[in-house]
C-alpha positions as CSV (number, residue, x, y, z in Angstrom):
1,M,-14.9,46.4,23.6
2,D,-16.6,43.0,24.6
3,R,-15.8,40.4,21.7
4,K,-20.2,40.9,21.5
5,T,-19.8,44.5,20.7
6,L,-18.2,43.3,17.8
7,I,-19.5,41.4,16.6
8,R,-22.8,43.2,16.7
9,D,-20.8,46.6,14.7
10,Y,-19.7,44.0,12.3
11,K,-23.2,42.9,11.9
12,E,-24.5,46.0,11.5
13,T,-21.7,47.5,9.2
14,R,-22.6,47.9,6.0
15,R,-20.8,46.3,2.9
16,P,-20.0,47.2,0.1
17,M,-22.7,46.4,-2.8
18,G,-21.3,46.7,-7.2
19,V,-20.1,45.4,-9.5
20,F,-17.4,43.1,-9.3
21,R,-14.4,41.4,-12.0
22,V,-12.1,38.5,-12.4
23,R,-9.7,39.5,-14.9
24,N,-7.7,37.5,-17.2
25,T,-3.8,39.5,-17.8
26,V,-3.1,36.8,-20.5
27,N,-5.5,36.9,-22.9
28,G,-7.2,39.8,-21.7
29,K,-11.0,37.9,-21.0
30,S,-13.2,39.0,-17.7
31,L,-15.6,38.1,-16.0
32,I,-17.9,40.6,-14.8
33,G,-20.8,40.3,-11.7
34,T,-23.1,42.4,-8.7
35,S,-22.4,41.6,-5.8
36,K,-24.4,42.8,-2.0
37,D,-21.5,41.8,-0.5
38,L,-18.3,42.7,-2.5
39,P,-15.5,41.6,-0.5
40,G,-17.3,38.4,0.3
41,M,-18.3,37.8,-3.2
42,L,-14.5,38.6,-4.2
43,N,-12.8,35.8,-1.8
44,R,-15.6,33.7,-3.0
45,Q,-15.1,33.3,-6.6
46,R,-11.1,33.3,-6.1
47,F,-12.2,30.6,-3.3
48,Q,-14.3,28.6,-5.7
49,L,-11.4,28.5,-8.6
50,E,-8.5,28.0,-6.4
51,L,-10.6,24.1,-5.1
52,G,-11.9,24.2,-8.9
53,S,-14.7,24.1,-8.2
54,H,-16.3,27.9,-10.2
55,P,-19.4,27.6,-12.3
56,N,-18.1,29.8,-15.1
57,R,-15.7,26.2,-16.9
58,A,-14.4,28.9,-19.3
59,L,-12.4,31.1,-16.4
60,Q,-12.2,28.0,-14.6
61,N,-9.7,26.4,-17.4
62,D,-7.8,29.5,-17.8
63,W,-7.8,29.8,-14.2
64,K,-5.8,26.2,-14.4
65,E,-3.8,27.0,-17.7
66,F,-1.7,30.2,-16.9
67,G,-2.1,29.3,-12.9
68,P,-3.2,32.2,-9.8
69,E,-0.7,34.9,-10.6
70,A,-2.5,35.7,-14.2
71,F,-5.7,37.0,-12.7
72,V,-6.8,40.3,-10.9
73,F,-10.1,41.0,-8.1
74,E,-11.3,43.8,-9.2
75,T,-13.9,46.1,-7.9
76,L,-15.3,48.9,-10.4
77,D,-17.9,50.1,-9.0
78,T,-20.0,50.5,-5.9
79,L,-23.6,51.0,-4.7
80,K,-24.3,54.2,-2.6
81,A,-27.3,52.6,-0.3
82,P,-29.5,55.0,-0.1
83,D,-30.3,55.5,4.1
84,Q,-33.9,54.0,3.5
85,P,-34.5,50.7,6.4
86,H,-36.3,48.5,3.2
87,Y,-34.5,49.7,0.8
88,D,-33.4,46.4,-1.8
89,P,-30.8,46.9,-4.2
90,T,-31.4,44.1,-7.2
91,D,-32.9,46.7,-9.3
92,D,-29.9,49.9,-9.1
93,L,-27.0,46.9,-9.0
94,R,-28.6,45.5,-12.3
95,A,-28.4,48.3,-14.2
96,L,-25.2,49.0,-12.3
97,E,-23.6,45.8,-13.9
98,Q,-25.7,46.8,-17.1
99,L,-23.4,49.7,-17.7
100,W,-19.9,47.3,-17.0
101,L,-21.4,45.2,-19.4
102,D,-22.5,47.4,-22.2
103,K,-18.7,49.1,-21.3
104,I,-16.7,46.0,-21.4
105,T,-18.4,43.9,-23.3
106,P,-17.4,40.5,-22.1
107,Y,-18.9,38.6,-23.7
108,D,-17.2,35.2,-26.7
109,D,-13.6,36.0,-27.5
110,Q,-13.1,38.6,-25.0
111,G,-14.7,37.6,-21.9
112,Y,-16.4,34.8,-20.3
113,N,-20.0,35.7,-19.5
114,T,-22.3,34.6,-21.3
115,R,-23.6,36.7,-23.6
116,P,-27.6,37.6,-23.5
117,K,-30.0,36.6,-25.3
118,Q,-31.8,38.6,-27.7
119,A,-35.5,39.4,-27.2
120,G,-37.6,38.0,-30.4
């Protein structure tokens, strides 16, 4: 295969999307999130932590304190996209993320996610 064909095939390949977790194996805290490109997002999380520029300061501080060997980057769940040309996975990803947030409750002393504000 020539280079152009390889590039086109790569661009047309659907990236796995779903819910990911960055887990601290020392204190058990987790950061849970979603992405339309899980491998890319997990690479981005690690890269930001290595550079010291992760937007989650508590996670960044623990990375600095415990070191990279104390963290695991995981895919918790994937979302299979239907064969619809204009499918938008945003709502489905949000619902899937909420299931995992409810299951793991990565807030306060248990995690790095911000607790959702209560409606009131």
